[in-house]
C-alpha positions, 0 to 999 in steps of 0.5 A: 906408634912405639918401637914395641908395637912396631916389633910386634906388628913385624913379628905378626907379619912374619908369622902370617907369611910363615903361616900362608907358606905352610898352608900352601905347602899343605895344600900342595902335599895334599894335592900330591897325596890325592894324585898318588891315591888315584894312581894307586887305585888305577894300578890296583885296578889294572893288577886285578884285571891282569890277575883276572885274565891270567886266571881266565887264560889258566882255566881255558888252558886247563879245560883245553888240556882236559879236552885234548886228553879226553880226545886222545883217550877217545882216539885210543879207544877207537883204535883199540876197537878197530884193531880188535875188529880186525883181529876178529875179521882176520881170524874168521876168514880163511886164507887158504885160498890165497895160498893156492 
């Protein structure tokens, strides 16, 4: 075997080793990329769940506040009716007998 053939084989072996290392590095990068994609998908899913929970909580609180406001208005209306009824009742009775 000539020196030229030997040098060519050595160069080919060097290229093959470099190619093998690059392929290995590519596989490792691909693995890390796939892992990152899965982690990102999980994070997005969790974010969506938290957003949905937030919207549900906000809606529930708004409904509760609306119900509370309605209750307050109903109580106020009933209080007015009670006071109006008392005024009518008091005006219909004569208190002159109490002063005798």
